[in-house]
N, C-alpha and C positions, 0 to 999 in steps of 0.2 A: 462638755464631758467633765465630770468631777473626778479629781484624783483622790486616791485613798491616802489618808494622812501618813501611813507608814511608808508608802512609796515616795511621797513628797519629802519626808525627812531623810530617807536614804538618798534620794536624788540630790538634796541640798548638801549632805555630807560628802557625797562623791564629787559634786561640783566644786565644793570648797577645797577638797584635797587636790583636785586637778588644778584649780587656780593657784594653790600654794606651790604646786610642783612647777607650774609655768613661771611663777615669780622667782623661784629658786634657780631655775634654768636660766632665765634672763639675767639674773644677778651674776651668773658665772660666764655669761657670753657678752662681753662688753660691746662688740659690734652690733649684736642683735638688740641689746638694751638701748644703745644709742639710736638705732633705727626706730625702735618702738617709741622712745621719748620724742624723737623728731616728728613722728607721725601723730602722736597723741597730743603734742603741745605741752606736755608736762615737763617740769624740771625734776632732776633727780631727787632734790630735797623735798619735793611734794609727794613722792611715792609713799612715804611712811604713813601719811594721813589718808592717802587715796586707797590703800589696801582694804579699808573698811567700807568702801563704796561699791555696791554691786555693779554700778555702771562702769567703774574702772576695771573690775574683774571681767565684765563682759567684753570690754574693749581689748583687754589683754589677750583673752582667748580668741577674740575676733582677729587680732593681729596674726595669730598662728593659722587660723582657718582661712584667712585671705591669701595665703602664700604657701602652696603645697610643699615646696622644698624646706621652708622653715618648720612647718608642721612635722614633716618626716624627720628632720634633724632633732627636734624636740623629742619625738617618740622614740627614736633610736637611742638618744642619750639617757632617757628616763625609763625605758621599757614600759611606757604607757601606750596603749593602743590608740590609733586615730579615732576609733569609735567612741572611746572614753572621752576624748577631747570634744568630739562632736556632741556627745550627750551633755557635757558641761556647757558648751556653747548654747545649745537649745535651752537649757535650764535658765541661764542668765538672760538670754534674748527674750524669753517668754513666749507665749503662744503667737504663732504666725498665721496670716491668712491662709486658709485651706488646710490647716493642720487638724481641725476638728477639736482643738483644745480651748476654744473661746468659752 
């Protein structure tokens, strides 16, 4: 299935906004940031370069999606809906088997 360019651009902008919000939230939550860094294997000083990597952004959002209490804490703190995070997660993860988006 082909995506329309305007939808792709909007999805990219929304996904980037959501990823930026996740990064900002993590920066203000030292315990969560430490947990994320431990799970990802990154050092804090590597994050500056990693933010330009779509794989890093996917992993950061996956970190939220993999633990519902963390996802809900993020959503409560930022007033971002879980559905918005899920859409960004799908954007960065790419088409999945059975999604019809191949």
